[in-house]
C-alpha positions in Angstrom: 104.3 -197.1 56.1 107.8 -196.9 56.6 107.7 -193.3 58.1 106.5 -194.8 61.4 109.4 -196.9 62.4 111.8 -193.8 60.4 110.2 -192.0 63.3 110.8 -194.4 66.1 114.6 -194.7 64.9 115.0 -191.1 65.2 113.4 -191.1 68.4 115.8 -193.8 69.6 118.6 -192.0 68.4 117.6 -188.6 70.0 117.9 -191.0 73.1 121.0 -192.2 72.4 122.4 -189.0 72.1 120.9 -187.6 75.3 122.1 -190.8 77.5 125.8 -190.2 75.7 125.6 -186.5 76.2 123.3 -185.5 79.6 121.2 -183.4 77.9 117.2 -183.8 79.4 114.9 -182.0 77.2 114.9 -181.5 73.8 113.6 -178.4 71.8 114.0 -178.9 68.4 114.9 -181.5 65.8 116.4 -180.4 62.1 116.1 -183.4 60.1 117.7 -183.3 56.4 115.7 -185.1 54.1 116.9 -186.0 50.6 114.8 -185.7 47.6 115.0 -189.2 46.3 114.7 -190.8 50.0 111.4 -192.1 49.9 110.1 -190.4 52.4 106.5 -188.4 52.9 107.6 -185.5 54.7 103.5 -184.8 56.0 103.5 -189.0 57.0 107.1 -188.9 59.2 105.6 -185.3 60.6 102.5 -187.3 61.7 104.2 -190.2 62.8 106.6 -188.2 64.7 104.1 -186.7 66.8 103.3 -189.7 67.7 105.9 -191.4 68.2 107.9 -188.6 70.4 104.6 -188.0 73.0 105.9 -189.0 76.5 109.4 -188.9 75.2 112.6 -186.4 76.2 111.3 -184.8 72.7 107.6 -184.8 73.2 106.7 -181.1 72.2 109.5 -180.6 70.0 109.6 -178.5 67.0 110.5 -180.7 64.1 112.1 -178.9 61.0 112.5 -180.6 58.0 114.7 -179.2 55.2 114.7 -180.9 51.5 118.4 -181.7 50.0 117.6 -182.0 46.1 118.9 -185.3 44.2 122.1 -184.9 42.1 123.1 -187.4 39.5 126.5 -187.7 36.9 125.1 -187.8 33.4 127.4 -191.0 31.9 126.5 -189.1 28.3 127.0 -185.9 28.6 129.3 -186.2 31.0 128.2 -183.7 33.8 126.3 -182.9 37.0 123.0 -182.7 37.1 120.0 -181.8 39.1 117.5 -185.2 39.7 113.7 -185.5 40.6 114.1 -189.0 41.0 115.4 -192.3 39.6 115.7 -193.2 36.5 114.3 -189.8 35.1 116.3 -188.4 32.3 119.1 -186.2 32.1 117.6 -182.8 31.8 120.8 -181.4 29.8 120.9 -184.4 27.1 117.9 -186.2 27.4 120.0 -189.3 28.5 119.0 -192.0 30.2 122.5 -192.7 31.8 122.1 -190.8 35.0 123.5 -191.8 38.2 122.3 -190.8 41.2 124.6 -189.3 43.3 122.8 -187.1 46.3 119.7 -186.9 47.4 119.2 -190.3 49.4 119.8 -189.0 53.0 118.0 -188.7 55.6 119.9 -187.3 58.8 119.8 -186.0 61.9 121.3 -182.2 61.4 121.4 -180.8 64.7 119.4 -180.7 68.0 118.6 -177.5 70.3 118.4 -179.4 73.8 118.3 -178.2 77.0 
């Protein structure tokens, strides 16, 4: 389960930001998770609940925004939505689709005090 290490890395990022910017408490964390990032949001939420205990982000509300997968189809020369890697192009059915977005997992912003 790599979601636990992702949760730990997220806490490290929040603590680094707190040290750099001088805030003492995090009330809300807004995350963007790409559809192709292979992150189980429910598992990540569970891991975050555990990892954030005792930290400056304990009790913080964590919001997840899904970022859809997109690709470029080489056969029909179009930008297309994709739900999974190696899926066929939804326009032409071809399999020469290069994924261009949907891999991200990033902290969009924090609400702090």
